[in-house]
C-alpha positions in Angstrom: 14.7 18.7 13.1 16.8 15.5 13.1 15.6 12.2 11.6 17.1 8.8 10.7 16.3 7.1 7.5 17.0 3.6 6.2 19.0 3.4 3.0 18.4 0.8 0.4 21.0 -0.4 -2.1 24.0 1.1 -0.3 26.7 -1.3 -1.5 30.0 0.4 -0.7 31.5 2.2 2.3 33.6 4.5 0.1 30.4 5.5 -1.7 28.6 6.1 1.6 31.4 8.6 2.5 31.2 10.3 -0.9 27.4 10.6 -0.5 27.7 12.0 3.0 30.2 14.6 1.7 27.8 15.6 -1.1 24.8 15.9 1.2 26.8 18.0 3.6 27.4 20.5 0.8 23.7 21.4 0.9 23.0 24.7 2.6 21.5 24.2 6.1 22.1 20.5 6.2 24.1 18.3 8.6 24.2 14.6 7.6 26.0 11.4 8.5 25.7 8.0 6.8 26.5 4.7 8.6 27.4 2.1 6.0 27.2 -0.7 8.6 23.7 0.3 9.8 22.6 1.3 6.3 21.2 4.6 7.8 21.2 8.3 7.0 20.9 10.8 9.8 19.8 14.2 8.5 19.4 17.4 10.3 17.8 20.6 8.9 15.4 23.3 9.8 11.8 22.1 10.3 10.2 24.4 7.7 12.5 23.1 4.9 13.1 19.6 6.1 11.2 17.7 3.4 12.8 19.8 0.7 16.2 19.0 2.1 15.4 15.2 2.2 14.6 15.4 -1.5 17.8 17.4 -2.2 19.8 14.8 -0.2 18.3 12.0 -2.4 19.4 13.9 -5.6 22.9 14.5 -4.1 23.2 10.8 -3.3 22.2 9.9 -6.8 25.2 11.7 -8.2 27.4 9.1 -6.4 25.2 6.0 -6.3 22.1 6.2 -8.5 20.5 3.0 -7.0 20.7 4.1 -3.4 17.4 5.4 -2.1 16.1 7.0 1.2 13.3 5.1 2.9 11.1 6.1 5.8 8.2 4.7 7.7 4.8 5.8 6.4 2.9 4.1 9.2 3.3 1.1 11.5 3.1 -1.4 8.6 4.5 0.3 5.5 7.6 2.1 4.3 8.0 4.8 1.6 11.1 5.1 -0.5 12.0 8.2 -2.5 
């Protein structure tokens, strides 16, 4: 499965690269972060995808503790980890 997520509080292009590197160290994950678009693209197996999103958030926090992953809950609301 491959999904795109909005990132909040991403303030630095260098930090975005460091976070991308940390996420890509996770087993079974392929990730890219666009600083300009403030987006994370994450790819992992369907059966462990939610777990990998949570692991990605923890990996990002080691670099930039205030940056969070957000995704649409429904048509009118967003959930942030």
